[in-house]
Legacy VTK file of the C-alpha trace (Angstrom):
# vtk DataFile Version 3.0
C-alpha trace
ASCII
DATASET POLYDATA
POINTS 111 float
-24.735 46.139 76.704
-21.984 48.708 76.897
-19.503 48.245 79.736
-19.949 50.848 82.422
-23.657 51.369 81.796
-25.165 52.479 85.094
-27.095 49.782 86.900
-30.217 51.945 86.958
-30.298 52.190 83.153
-29.508 48.494 82.746
-32.426 47.673 85.068
-34.667 50.018 83.101
-33.816 48.222 79.858
-34.653 44.907 81.523
-38.009 46.265 82.751
-38.780 47.518 79.239
-38.461 43.933 77.992
-41.901 43.354 79.546
-43.669 46.538 78.492
-41.908 47.505 75.257
-39.737 44.618 73.992
-38.963 46.216 70.625
-37.554 49.304 72.306
-35.598 47.285 74.845
-33.830 45.505 71.984
-32.932 48.863 70.464
-31.492 49.887 73.830
-29.162 46.902 73.755
-27.653 48.163 70.499
-27.317 51.764 71.618
-24.174 53.546 72.718
-24.739 55.247 76.072
-22.566 58.169 77.176
-22.533 59.993 80.513
-22.204 63.761 80.224
-22.717 65.959 83.279
-22.839 69.100 81.107
-26.326 68.368 79.742
-29.480 68.879 81.749
-31.275 65.573 81.286
-30.749 63.241 78.327
-30.590 63.497 74.556
-29.858 61.536 71.425
-28.057 62.364 68.226
-29.683 59.396 66.508
-26.841 56.972 67.157
-26.177 57.304 70.884
-27.947 58.422 74.031
-26.181 60.976 76.191
-27.402 61.374 79.766
-26.641 63.382 82.859
-25.708 60.828 85.581
-27.107 63.001 88.404
-30.404 63.447 86.582
-30.683 59.700 85.925
-29.924 58.967 89.594
-32.673 61.380 90.699
-35.433 59.561 88.781
-37.772 56.909 90.088
-37.722 53.577 88.254
-40.982 54.464 86.470
-39.662 57.849 85.306
-36.372 56.337 84.176
-38.231 53.741 82.100
-40.163 56.570 80.467
-36.985 58.535 79.789
-35.185 55.554 78.249
-38.209 54.744 76.072
-38.472 58.417 75.056
-34.871 58.639 73.869
-34.850 55.298 72.072
-38.169 56.173 70.380
-36.492 59.261 68.909
-33.839 56.925 67.527
-36.353 54.377 66.191
-38.334 57.114 64.439
-35.099 58.581 63.019
-36.080 62.040 64.243
-32.505 63.362 64.166
-31.727 62.309 60.602
-35.128 63.409 59.284
-34.832 67.009 60.534
-32.860 68.127 57.470
-33.762 71.742 56.539
-36.491 72.114 59.177
-36.021 74.482 62.083
-34.235 72.219 64.626
-35.974 73.701 67.677
-39.463 73.387 66.176
-38.623 69.936 64.826
-37.554 68.772 68.284
-40.767 70.077 69.856
-42.873 68.290 67.240
-40.806 65.109 67.615
-41.220 65.275 71.411
-45.007 65.523 71.042
-45.060 62.382 68.883
-42.545 60.548 71.058
-44.284 61.413 74.322
-47.603 60.244 72.916
-46.073 56.910 71.954
-44.381 56.480 75.329
-47.582 57.276 77.220
-49.546 54.900 74.942
-47.164 52.148 76.097
-48.333 52.877 79.634
-45.032 54.410 80.708
-44.593 57.515 82.838
-42.454 60.398 81.610
-40.317 62.417 84.017
-41.727 65.831 84.974
LINES 1 112
111 0 1 2 3 4 5 6 7 8 9 10 11 12 13 14 15 16 17 18 19 20 21 22 23 24 25 26 27 28 29 30 31 32 33 34 35 36 37 38 39 40 41 42 43 44 45 46 47 48 49 50 51 52 53 54 55 56 57 58 59 60 61 62 63 64 65 66 67 68 69 70 71 72 73 74 75 76 77 78 79 80 81 82 83 84 85 86 87 88 89 90 91 92 93 94 95 96 97 98 99 100 101 102 103 104 105 106 107 108 109 110
Protein backbone atom coordinates (compact mmCIF):
# COMPACT_ATOMS: atom_id res chain seq x y z
CA UNK A 1 0.00 0.00 0.00
CA UNK A 2 1.04 3.59 -0.53
CA UNK A 3 3.14 5.11 2.24
CA UNK A 4 1.20 7.63 4.25
CA UNK A 5 -2.19 6.02 3.66
CA UNK A 6 -4.34 6.90 6.66
CA UNK A 7 -4.78 4.07 9.13
CA UNK A 8 -8.56 4.27 8.79
CA UNK A 9 -8.42 3.59 5.05
CA UNK A 10 -5.83 0.84 5.49
CA UNK A 11 -8.12 -0.82 8.06
CA UNK A 12 -11.05 -0.47 5.68
CA UNK A 13 -9.12 -2.24 2.92
CA UNK A 14 -8.30 -5.05 5.36
CA UNK A 15 -11.98 -5.38 6.36
CA UNK A 16 -12.96 -5.52 2.68
CA UNK A 17 -10.75 -8.60 2.31
CA UNK A 18 -13.55 -10.50 4.08
CA UNK A 19 -16.58 -9.01 2.38
CA UNK A 20 -15.28 -8.02 -1.06
CA UNK A 21 -11.84 -9.58 -1.69
CA UNK A 22 -11.68 -8.61 -5.37
CA UNK A 23 -12.20 -4.95 -4.52
CA UNK A 24 -9.72 -5.05 -1.65
CA UNK A 25 -7.05 -6.25 -4.08
CA UNK A 26 -7.85 -3.35 -6.38
CA UNK A 27 -7.44 -1.01 -3.41
CA UNK A 28 -3.92 -2.30 -2.87
CA UNK A 29 -2.97 -1.20 -6.39
CA UNK A 30 -4.61 2.20 -6.17
CA UNK A 31 -2.92 5.54 -5.64
CA UNK A 32 -4.57 7.40 -2.77
CA UNK A 33 -4.29 11.18 -2.47
CA UNK A 34 -5.49 13.46 0.33
CA UNK A 35 -7.10 16.68 -0.85
CA UNK A 36 -8.93 18.92 1.61
CA UNK A 37 -10.43 20.97 -1.23
CA UNK A 38 -12.93 18.27 -2.25
CA UNK A 39 -16.07 17.52 -0.30
CA UNK A 40 -15.88 13.75 0.10
CA UNK A 41 -13.98 11.43 -2.24
CA UNK A 42 -13.64 10.89 -5.97
CA UNK A 43 -11.74 8.94 -8.57
CA UNK A 44 -10.33 9.84 -11.94
CA UNK A 45 -10.06 6.17 -12.84
CA UNK A 46 -6.45 5.77 -11.75
CA UNK A 47 -6.38 7.21 -8.24
CA UNK A 48 -8.75 7.93 -5.38
CA UNK A 49 -8.73 11.43 -3.95
CA UNK A 50 -10.30 11.93 -0.53
CA UNK A 51 -10.94 14.67 1.97
CA UNK A 52 -9.09 13.64 5.18
CA UNK A 53 -11.64 15.35 7.46
CA UNK A 54 -14.53 13.62 5.71
CA UNK A 55 -12.81 10.22 5.97
CA UNK A 56 -12.12 10.82 9.68
CA UNK A 57 -15.80 11.65 10.29
CA UNK A 58 -17.06 8.30 8.96
CA UNK A 59 -17.84 5.19 10.95
CA UNK A 60 -15.94 2.05 9.96
CA UNK A 61 -19.02 0.71 8.14
CA UNK A 62 -19.51 3.94 6.16
CA UNK A 63 -15.82 4.12 5.29
CA UNK A 64 -15.91 0.56 3.96
CA UNK A 65 -18.85 1.54 1.78
CA UNK A 66 -17.07 4.65 0.54
CA UNK A 67 -13.87 2.77 -0.32
CA UNK A 68 -15.86 0.06 -2.13
CA UNK A 69 -17.86 2.74 -3.97
CA UNK A 70 -14.78 4.51 -5.32
CA UNK A 71 -12.90 1.35 -6.27
CA UNK A 72 -16.04 -0.01 -7.99
CA UNK A 73 -16.04 3.09 -10.22
CA UNK A 74 -12.46 2.21 -11.11
CA UNK A 75 -13.20 -1.49 -11.70
CA UNK A 76 -16.13 -0.63 -13.98
CA UNK A 77 -13.97 1.93 -15.83
CA UNK A 78 -16.68 4.56 -15.42
CA UNK A 79 -14.28 7.48 -15.95
CA UNK A 80 -12.76 6.22 -19.19
CA UNK A 81 -16.12 5.08 -20.59
CA UNK A 82 -17.80 8.50 -20.25
CA UNK A 83 -16.41 9.75 -23.56
CA UNK A 84 -18.93 12.08 -25.29
CA UNK A 85 -21.69 11.57 -22.71
CA UNK A 86 -22.76 14.42 -20.46
CA UNK A 87 -20.30 14.03 -17.53
CA UNK A 88 -22.82 15.04 -14.85
CA UNK A 89 -25.51 12.65 -16.10
CA UNK A 90 -22.92 9.93 -16.62
CA UNK A 91 -21.72 10.28 -13.03
CA UNK A 92 -25.28 10.06 -11.69
CA UNK A 93 -25.94 6.91 -13.73
CA UNK A 94 -22.59 5.42 -12.69
CA UNK A 95 -23.37 6.19 -9.03
CA UNK A 96 -26.71 4.37 -9.30
CA UNK A 97 -24.96 1.26 -10.65
CA UNK A 98 -22.07 1.52 -8.20
CA UNK A 99 -24.29 2.07 -5.17
CA UNK A 100 -26.42 -0.92 -6.13
CA UNK A 101 -23.33 -3.11 -6.33
CA UNK A 102 -21.96 -1.84 -3.02
CA UNK A 103 -25.28 -2.41 -1.25
CA UNK A 104 -25.55 -5.90 -2.82
CA UNK A 105 -22.21 -6.69 -1.14
CA UNK A 106 -23.90 -5.90 2.17
CA UNK A 107 -21.95 -2.70 2.72
CA UNK A 108 -23.34 0.57 4.03
CA UNK A 109 -22.86 3.79 2.08
CA UNK A 110 -22.27 7.10 3.85
CA UNK A 111 -25.30 9.41 4.03
